[in-house]
C-alpha positions as CSV (number, residue, x, y, z in Angstrom):
1,T,7.4,-39.6,22.7
2,E,9.1,-37.8,19.8
3,T,6.7,-35.9,17.6
4,F,7.0,-35.5,13.8
5,E,8.1,-31.9,14.3
6,D,10.8,-32.9,16.8
7,A,12.2,-35.4,14.4
8,I,12.4,-32.8,11.6
9,T,14.1,-30.3,13.9
10,E,16.7,-32.9,15.0
11,T,17.3,-33.9,11.4
12,L,17.8,-30.3,10.3
13,A,20.2,-29.7,13.1
14,S,22.3,-32.6,11.9
15,L,22.7,-31.2,8.4
16,P,26.1,-29.5,8.0
17,D,25.2,-26.5,5.8
18,N,22.0,-26.3,3.8
19,P,18.8,-27.1,5.5
20,L,17.1,-27.1,2.1
21,K,18.5,-30.6,1.6
22,F,15.7,-31.9,3.8
23,T,12.4,-32.4,2.0
24,I,9.0,-33.5,3.4
25,E,6.8,-35.2,0.8
26,Q,3.0,-35.1,1.3
27,D,-0.2,-35.6,-0.7
28,V,-1.6,-32.2,0.4
29,V,0.0,-29.1,2.0
30,I,-2.3,-26.6,3.6
31,V,-0.9,-23.1,4.1
32,G,-2.5,-21.7,7.3
33,A,-4.2,-23.3,10.3
34,G,-7.1,-20.9,10.6
35,A,-10.8,-21.9,10.2
36,A,-10.5,-22.6,6.5
37,G,-7.2,-24.6,6.7
38,L,-8.4,-26.7,9.6
39,A,-11.8,-27.3,7.8
40,A,-9.9,-28.5,4.7
41,A,-7.8,-30.8,6.7
42,R,-10.8,-32.1,8.7
43,A,-12.6,-32.9,5.4
44,L,-9.6,-34.7,3.9
45,V,-9.0,-36.7,7.1
46,G,-12.6,-37.7,7.0
47,K,-12.1,-39.3,3.6
48,G,-8.9,-41.0,4.6
49,G,-5.9,-42.2,2.6
50,L,-4.0,-38.8,2.3
51,A,-0.9,-37.5,4.0
52,I,-1.5,-33.9,5.0
53,T,0.8,-31.2,6.3
54,I,-0.6,-27.9,7.7
55,I,2.0,-25.1,7.7
56,E,1.1,-22.3,10.1
57,A,3.0,-19.1,10.3
58,T,2.3,-18.3,14.0
59,D,2.6,-20.3,17.3
60,R,-1.1,-21.1,17.5
61,I,-4.0,-22.5,15.5
62,G,-7.3,-20.9,14.8
63,G,-6.3,-17.8,12.8
64,R,-8.8,-15.0,13.4
65,V,-10.8,-17.2,15.8
66,H,-8.8,-16.4,18.9
67,S,-9.9,-16.4,22.6
68,D,-8.0,-14.8,25.5
69,T,-8.7,-14.0,29.1
70,L,-9.2,-10.6,30.7
71,G,-9.7,-10.8,34.5
72,S,-11.4,-14.2,34.8
73,T,-13.5,-13.9,31.6
74,R,-12.8,-15.6,28.3
75,L,-13.2,-13.1,25.5
76,E,-13.0,-13.1,21.7
77,M,-10.0,-11.3,20.3
78,G,-11.3,-11.9,16.8
79,A,-14.5,-13.5,15.4
80,E,-17.3,-14.0,17.9
81,E,-20.7,-13.9,16.1
82,L,-22.6,-17.3,16.0
83,Y,-25.3,-17.9,13.5
84,S,-28.1,-20.3,14.5
85,D,-28.6,-23.6,12.6
86,T,-25.1,-23.7,11.1
87,T,-22.8,-26.7,11.5
88,I,-20.6,-24.7,13.9
89,F,-23.6,-23.6,16.1
90,N,-25.0,-27.1,16.2
91,A,-21.7,-28.7,17.0
92,L,-21.2,-26.3,19.9
93,K,-24.7,-26.7,21.1
94,E,-24.4,-30.5,21.1
95,E,-21.2,-30.3,23.1
96,Y,-22.1,-27.6,25.6
97,G,-25.8,-27.3,25.6
98,E,-28.1,-24.5,24.3
99,G,-27.7,-22.5,27.5
100,I,-24.3,-21.1,26.4
101,F,-26.1,-19.0,23.7
102,Q,-28.0,-15.8,23.9
103,E,-29.4,-13.4,21.4
104,D,-28.4,-9.7,21.4
105,S,-30.6,-7.6,23.6
106,G,-30.7,-4.1,25.2
107,E,-30.6,-0.5,24.2
108,H,-28.8,0.8,21.1
109,V,-27.1,4.0,22.1
110,Y,-25.8,6.7,19.7
111,A,-23.6,9.7,20.4
112,M,-24.9,12.5,18.2
113,D,-23.0,15.5,19.7
114,D,-20.6,16.1,22.6
115,E,-23.7,16.9,24.7
116,S,-26.3,14.7,23.0
117,T,-26.6,11.0,23.2
118,C,-29.8,9.2,22.3
119,S,-31.3,5.7,22.5
120,S,-33.3,3.7,20.0
121,D,-35.2,2.2,23.0
122,I,-38.3,4.3,23.6
123,N,-38.4,3.0,27.2
124,S,-35.0,4.6,28.1
125,S,-35.4,6.5,31.3
126,T,-32.2,8.6,31.0
127,L,-31.5,9.3,27.3
128,G,-33.6,11.0,24.7
129,H,-35.2,8.9,22.0
130,C,-33.3,8.9,18.7
131,S,-36.5,9.3,16.7
132,D,-36.5,12.9,17.9
133,D,-33.2,13.5,16.0
134,E,-33.7,14.2,12.3
135,D,-30.1,13.1,11.4
136,W,-30.5,9.8,13.2
137,V,-33.9,9.3,11.5
138,E,-32.3,9.9,8.1
139,Y,-29.5,7.4,8.9
140,N,-31.9,4.8,10.2
141,R,-34.1,5.1,7.1
142,I,-31.1,4.5,4.8
143,W,-29.8,1.7,7.0
144,T,-33.2,0.0,7.1
145,A,-33.8,0.5,3.4
146,Y,-30.5,-1.1,2.6
147,Y,-30.9,-4.1,4.9
148,K,-34.6,-4.8,4.7
149,S,-35.6,-3.9,1.2
150,N,-35.1,-5.0,-2.4
151,W,-33.8,-1.5,-3.0
152,R,-30.3,-2.6,-2.0
153,Y,-29.8,-4.6,-5.2
154,T,-29.6,-1.5,-7.3
155,A,-27.8,0.7,-4.8
156,L,-25.1,3.0,-6.1
157,D,-21.5,2.3,-5.7
158,V,-20.0,4.6,-3.1
159,S,-16.2,4.6,-3.2
160,G,-14.0,7.6,-3.8
161,E,-14.8,11.3,-3.9
162,E,-16.3,11.3,-7.4
163,K,-18.6,8.3,-6.8
164,L,-19.8,9.9,-3.6
165,A,-20.6,13.3,-5.2
166,T,-24.0,12.3,-6.6
167,M,-25.2,10.9,-3.3
168,R,-23.9,13.9,-1.4
169,A,-25.7,16.3,-3.7
170,S,-28.9,14.6,-2.7
171,G,-28.2,15.1,0.9
172,Y,-26.2,12.0,1.6
173,P,-23.9,12.6,4.6
174,K,-20.3,13.5,4.0
175,P,-17.3,14.1,6.3
176,G,-18.0,17.0,8.5
177,K,-21.8,16.5,8.5
178,R,-23.2,15.9,11.9
179,A,-24.3,12.3,11.3
180,W,-21.3,11.1,9.2
181,H,-19.9,9.1,12.1
182,L,-23.0,6.9,12.1
183,Y,-22.3,5.7,8.6
184,N,-18.6,5.2,9.3
185,N,-18.6,3.8,12.8
186,H,-21.7,1.6,12.5
187,F,-22.6,0.8,8.9
188,A,-19.1,0.5,7.4
189,A,-17.6,-1.0,10.5
190,E,-20.0,-3.9,10.1
191,F,-18.3,-4.7,6.8
192,G,-14.7,-4.1,8.1
193,T,-13.8,-0.8,6.6
194,T,-14.6,2.9,6.1
195,I,-17.7,4.1,4.3
196,D,-15.8,5.6,1.3
197,K,-14.1,2.3,0.5
198,L,-17.2,0.2,0.3
199,G,-18.7,-0.7,-3.0
200,A,-22.4,-0.3,-2.0
201,R,-23.9,-1.9,-5.1
202,A,-21.4,-4.7,-5.1
203,L,-22.2,-5.3,-1.4
204,A,-25.9,-5.3,-2.1
205,V,-25.6,-7.7,-5.1
206,T,-23.7,-10.2,-3.0
207,N,-25.5,-9.8,0.3
208,Y,-28.9,-10.2,-1.3
209,W,-28.4,-13.9,-1.3
210,W,-27.0,-14.1,2.3
211,P,-27.8,-17.6,3.3
212,L,-27.0,-17.4,7.0
213,P,-29.9,-17.0,9.6
214,E,-30.7,-13.5,10.6
215,E,-30.6,-14.6,14.3
216,L,-27.2,-13.8,15.8
217,H,-26.1,-15.5,19.0
218,V,-23.2,-14.9,21.4
219,N,-21.6,-17.3,23.7
220,V,-22.3,-16.2,27.3
221,D,-20.2,-18.7,29.1
222,P,-17.4,-16.7,30.9
223,N,-15.2,-19.8,31.0
224,L,-15.5,-20.7,27.3
225,G,-14.1,-19.0,24.3
226,Y,-15.0,-19.5,20.6
227,E,-11.6,-20.9,20.0
228,D,-11.8,-23.3,23.0
229,G,-15.1,-24.7,21.7
230,L,-14.0,-25.2,18.2
231,R,-10.8,-26.8,19.3
232,K,-12.7,-29.3,21.4
233,V,-15.5,-30.2,18.9
234,W,-13.4,-30.2,15.7
235,W,-9.8,-29.0,15.7
236,Q,-8.1,-31.1,18.3
237,D,-9.2,-34.3,16.6
238,T,-8.0,-33.0,13.3
239,I,-4.5,-32.0,14.3
240,S,-4.1,-35.1,16.4
241,N,-4.9,-37.5,13.5
242,P,-1.9,-39.5,12.4
243,A,-2.5,-38.4,8.8
244,V,-1.9,-34.8,9.7
245,N,1.4,-33.1,10.4
246,L,1.1,-29.6,11.9
247,M,4.1,-27.3,11.5
248,K,3.8,-24.1,13.6
249,E,6.0,-20.9,13.5
250,S,6.8,-21.8,9.9
251,P,5.8,-18.9,7.6
252,V,5.6,-20.0,4.0
253,T,7.7,-17.8,1.7
254,N,7.4,-19.4,-1.7
255,I,5.2,-21.9,-3.6
256,D,6.8,-23.3,-6.7
257,S,4.8,-25.2,-9.3
258,S,7.3,-25.0,-12.1
259,D,7.9,-28.8,-11.9
260,N,4.9,-30.6,-13.4
261,S,5.3,-33.6,-11.1
262,F,4.9,-31.8,-7.7
263,V,4.5,-28.4,-6.0
264,K,7.3,-27.3,-3.8
265,V,6.5,-25.2,-0.7
266,V,9.4,-23.4,1.1
267,D,9.0,-21.9,4.6
268,A,11.1,-19.2,6.4
269,N,12.9,-21.9,8.4
270,G,14.3,-23.4,5.2
271,K,12.2,-26.5,5.1
272,I,10.9,-27.8,1.8
273,Y,7.7,-29.6,1.3
274,K,6.6,-31.4,-1.8
275,A,3.0,-32.1,-2.5
276,N,0.6,-33.1,-5.2
277,T,-1.8,-30.2,-4.2
278,V,-1.4,-27.1,-2.1
279,I,-4.4,-25.3,-0.5
280,V,-3.5,-21.7,0.4
281,T,-5.7,-20.2,3.2
282,A,-3.6,-17.2,4.1
283,S,-5.5,-14.0,4.6
284,I,-6.2,-11.7,1.6
285,G,-4.0,-9.1,3.4
286,V,-1.0,-11.5,3.4
287,L,-1.6,-12.3,-0.3
288,Q,-1.9,-8.6,-1.2
289,A,1.4,-7.8,0.6
290,G,3.2,-10.5,-1.4
291,K,4.5,-12.3,1.7
292,I,4.1,-15.5,-0.2
293,G,5.9,-15.7,-3.5
294,F,4.7,-17.8,-6.4
295,T,6.9,-19.4,-9.1
296,P,5.9,-19.0,-11.8
297,A,3.9,-15.9,-11.1
298,L,0.1,-16.3,-10.6
299,P,-2.1,-15.8,-13.6
300,T,-3.2,-12.2,-14.2
301,E,-6.8,-13.1,-13.4
302,T,-5.8,-14.5,-10.0
303,S,-3.5,-11.7,-9.0
304,N,-6.2,-9.2,-10.1
305,A,-8.8,-11.0,-8.0
306,I,-6.5,-10.8,-4.9
307,N,-6.2,-7.1,-5.3
308,D,-9.9,-6.5,-6.2
309,I,-11.0,-7.8,-2.8
310,G,-10.8,-5.3,0.1
311,I,-9.2,-5.7,3.5
312,D,-8.6,-3.0,6.0
313,E,-7.2,-2.3,9.4
314,G,-9.3,-3.4,12.4
315,M,-8.9,-3.8,16.1
316,K,-10.9,-4.8,19.2
317,I,-10.2,-3.0,22.5
318,F,-11.0,-4.6,25.8
319,M,-11.4,-2.6,29.0
320,K,-12.2,-3.8,32.5
321,F,-13.9,-1.4,34.8
322,D,-14.5,-1.4,38.6
323,V,-18.2,-1.0,38.2
324,D,-20.9,-1.3,35.6
325,W,-21.3,2.4,34.8
326,W,-23.2,2.0,31.5
327,T,-26.5,0.7,32.7
328,E,-27.1,3.7,34.9
329,A,-25.7,6.1,32.3
330,A,-28.1,4.8,29.6
331,G,-31.0,4.1,31.9
332,G,-31.2,0.4,31.1
333,A,-29.4,-2.6,29.7
334,V,-27.1,-1.7,26.8
335,A,-26.6,-3.9,23.7
336,W,-24.2,-1.6,22.1
337,M,-23.1,2.1,21.7
338,I,-22.0,4.1,18.7
339,A,-19.4,6.7,19.7
340,K,-18.6,9.8,17.7
341,G,-14.8,9.2,17.8
342,P,-12.6,6.4,16.5
343,A,-13.5,4.0,19.3
344,A,-16.6,3.7,17.1
345,W,-18.7,0.7,18.1
346,C,-18.6,-0.5,21.8
347,W,-20.6,-3.0,23.8
348,P,-20.6,-4.6,27.2
349,S,-19.3,-8.1,27.5
350,Y,-22.3,-10.5,27.4
351,K,-20.5,-13.2,29.5
352,T,-22.6,-14.1,32.5
353,P,-22.3,-14.6,35.4
354,S,-19.1,-12.6,35.7
355,D,-17.6,-10.2,38.3
356,D,-15.6,-8.6,35.5
357,H,-17.2,-5.4,34.1
358,I,-15.9,-5.3,30.6
359,I,-16.5,-3.0,27.6
360,I,-15.3,-4.0,24.1
361,C,-14.8,-1.5,21.3
362,F,-14.7,-2.4,17.6
363,S,-12.8,0.0,15.4
364,M,-12.3,-0.6,11.7
365,G,-10.6,1.1,8.8
366,Q,-9.5,4.7,9.3
367,N,-10.8,4.6,12.9
368,A,-8.3,2.0,13.8
369,K,-5.5,4.0,12.1
370,D,-6.6,7.1,14.1
371,L,-6.5,5.2,17.4
372,K,-3.0,4.1,16.7
373,A,-1.8,7.5,15.5
374,N,0.7,9.2,17.8
375,T,0.8,6.3,20.3
376,N,3.1,3.4,20.6
377,D,1.3,1.1,23.0
378,D,-2.1,-0.3,24.0
379,A,-2.4,2.1,26.9
380,G,-2.5,5.1,24.5
381,I,-5.2,3.4,22.4
382,I,-7.2,2.6,25.5
383,A,-6.9,6.2,26.7
384,K,-8.4,7.4,23.4
385,A,-11.3,4.9,23.6
386,L,-12.0,6.0,27.2
387,G,-12.1,9.6,26.0
388,D,-14.8,8.7,23.4
389,L,-16.9,6.9,26.1
390,D,-16.6,9.9,28.4
391,A,-17.8,12.2,25.6
392,M,-20.9,10.0,25.1
393,F,-22.0,10.4,28.7
394,P,-20.8,13.8,29.9
395,S,-23.4,13.9,32.7
396,A,-22.8,10.4,33.9
397,A,-22.5,10.0,37.7
398,Q,-19.5,7.7,37.1
399,K,-17.2,8.7,34.2
400,P,-15.8,5.7,32.3
401,S,-12.3,6.9,32.5
402,E,-12.5,7.3,36.3
403,T,-13.8,3.8,36.8
404,Y,-11.4,2.1,34.4
405,S,-9.4,-0.6,36.4
406,G,-6.2,-0.1,34.4
407,I,-6.6,-3.6,33.0
408,G,-7.2,-3.9,29.3
409,K,-6.0,-5.4,26.0
410,V,-5.9,-4.4,22.3
411,S,-6.2,-7.0,19.5
412,D,-4.9,-5.2,16.4
413,W,-5.5,-7.5,13.4
414,G,-4.1,-4.9,11.0
415,S,-0.7,-5.0,12.7
416,K,-0.5,-8.8,13.0
417,E,2.2,-9.8,10.5
418,Y,0.4,-12.9,9.2
419,T,-3.0,-11.4,9.0
420,L,-2.6,-7.8,7.9
421,G,-6.2,-6.9,8.3
422,A,-9.5,-7.8,9.9
423,Y,-11.6,-9.5,7.2
424,S,-12.5,-9.0,3.6
425,Y,-15.0,-6.5,2.2
426,V,-16.3,-5.6,-1.3
427,T,-14.9,-2.7,-3.1
428,V,-16.3,-1.2,-6.3
429,D,-13.9,-3.6,-8.1
430,T,-15.0,-6.8,-6.4
431,V,-18.0,-7.4,-8.6
432,Y,-17.0,-7.1,-12.3
433,E,-19.2,-5.4,-14.9
434,G,-22.2,-7.7,-15.6
435,G,-21.2,-9.9,-12.7
436,D,-23.3,-11.0,-9.7
437,A,-22.9,-12.9,-6.4
438,F,-22.2,-16.2,-8.1
439,D,-20.0,-15.3,-11.1
440,G,-18.2,-12.4,-12.6
441,N,-16.6,-11.3,-9.4
442,A,-13.2,-11.4,-7.7
443,R,-14.1,-14.0,-5.1
444,K,-15.2,-16.4,-7.8
445,A,-12.0,-15.7,-9.8
446,L,-9.9,-16.5,-6.7
447,Q,-11.7,-19.8,-6.3
448,E,-10.4,-21.0,-9.7
449,P,-7.5,-23.5,-9.3
450,V,-4.1,-22.5,-10.8
451,S,-1.1,-24.5,-12.0
452,N,-3.3,-27.2,-13.6
453,G,-5.4,-27.5,-10.5
454,R,-2.5,-28.1,-8.1
455,I,-2.8,-24.8,-6.2
456,L,-6.1,-23.8,-4.6
457,F,-7.1,-20.7,-2.6
458,A,-9.7,-20.8,0.2
459,G,-10.8,-18.7,3.1
460,E,-13.4,-16.2,4.1
461,A,-12.3,-13.9,1.3
462,T,-13.2,-16.5,-1.4
463,S,-16.7,-17.2,0.0
464,L,-19.3,-16.0,-2.5
465,L,-22.1,-15.6,0.0
466,M,-20.7,-15.8,3.5
467,A,-17.5,-13.7,3.3
468,A,-16.1,-12.2,6.5
469,T,-17.6,-15.1,8.6
470,V,-16.3,-18.2,10.2
471,P,-19.0,-20.3,8.5
472,G,-17.8,-18.9,5.2
473,A,-14.2,-19.8,5.9
474,V,-15.2,-23.4,7.0
475,D,-17.4,-23.8,3.8
476,E,-14.5,-22.6,1.7
477,G,-12.0,-25.0,3.3
478,E,-14.4,-27.8,2.6
479,R,-14.8,-26.7,-1.1
480,A,-11.0,-26.8,-1.5
481,A,-11.0,-30.3,0.0
482,R,-13.6,-31.4,-2.5
483,A,-11.4,-30.1,-5.3
484,V,-8.6,-32.3,-4.0
485,H,-10.9,-35.3,-3.5
486,P,-14.4,-35.0,-4.9
487,H,-15.8,-37.3,-2.1
488,A,-14.4,-35.4,0.8
489,P,-17.2,-34.8,3.5
490,S,-19.0,-31.5,3.2
491,N,-21.0,-29.5,5.7
492,A,-21.9,-26.8,3.2
493,P,-25.5,-25.6,2.9
494,S,-27.6,-28.0,0.9
495,S,-28.7,-25.4,-1.6
496,Y,-28.4,-21.8,-2.4
497,P,-31.1,-19.5,-3.8
498,P,-31.5,-19.4,-7.6
499,T,-29.4,-16.9,-9.5
500,S,-31.9,-15.7,-12.0
501,S,-34.4,-13.5,-10.1
502,Y,-32.8,-10.4,-8.7
503,P,-35.4,-7.9,-7.6
504,T,-36.1,-5.1,-10.0
505,T,-37.2,-2.4,-7.5
506,A,-34.8,0.5,-7.9
507,F,-32.9,1.8,-4.9
508,P,-34.3,5.3,-4.2
509,T,-32.5,8.1,-6.0
510,T,-33.1,10.6,-3.2
511,Y,-31.6,10.3,0.3
512,P,-33.2,9.5,2.6
513,P,-35.9,7.5,0.9
514,T,-39.2,9.1,1.1
515,E,-41.0,5.9,2.1
516,Q,-40.1,3.3,4.7
517,P,-39.5,-0.1,3.1
């Protein structure tokens, strides 16, 4: 049976000179088949009556939700965290059962010096306890204060040398100080960048209203990836619907709204699409790089918003070992490890049961750049990561580098042409003066339709409260769908917290805080 895409290809081949003569007319064109784009399509299909084309730059759907196999185990090359009681979590639980989920557990291990590694688990039989290390205690107090206390709302912005100066004068860690890597490799990595690029007050303002459950779950089924699950419960039905045309390997190069009667979308293959509405779900990195042109140029407010949202390099490194060396080295089950070098944040694969002994390292911002420096392939990056793991456990009976099987993978989102970064984060410019999580910020500005409502932006980067998450991307795709059709189905949270009652307790002016929150 000939597919829609086959028919287009044959038609284009029959044209003598200019493939731009062929035009596809649709009600809605969605740029990008990641979580946001597929959620928008799914919501519009649910309403019915619209012809939809999804244009995807790569050869696959899912965007930064991407599963692959190492050994015999399905692993997450991109997003992997699952939040309980969300539509995603509940859909997967209904399909596969609650047994595929597990909460994070085990020791948290920190490299402090080349000869010193400690554990936050007081029951560790091998490593010293981190509470005996003053620099770790200082770090943990700031980390806890930020995450668990109202202090975080009035936190200082920390971006750039001048903005860091005040905090450093009060003892805040700086490059070269013994514990600096904890802030960089752990705290900042959580948000997808390096510590001196984060807008700490902006982060606190937006994260105060974080609506997702605190409980994080992981999928422990070694035969099931996040991408596999979402494809089965949502995505396959969407792209198989007769109302949806999916065009892969078709990078969009220009979106032209100069004609008031339609929006014209042109891809790199020379195809033209005409639509009443275009939903752009390309990553903020792609938009910042100008890989999609807009005619006429985007409004200043929109282009400023694109540049005021941060995105940085990021990679995940997957290494298969002959043995589980980390349990013996740490003296117990390990949840994760913070290295001193650019491998940064590593954890054992939680997929069970599996004969594959796999460690995954999560390296963001400058750390990712440092891992890629002076090497041209994955093997060089993996060698650096193994060196960091060796340094964490110099007395281990089995050195990580000596038990590495030679089988590994690197998923480098910063180098992927149609992603150009891991996920968005807040800079000191993301929340405008007088702004907050709900208004007066770059994410909200990017949500505003342009070209008389005919061009919409959606993705994790436009999520006001759930940025950098798959639930945030899904929510934003559904928001864009509602802008196209107000009655499109929605799985968004039923309500958000009120916007009028930020806490007034000041963030401590000395570091570390003198009292535990």
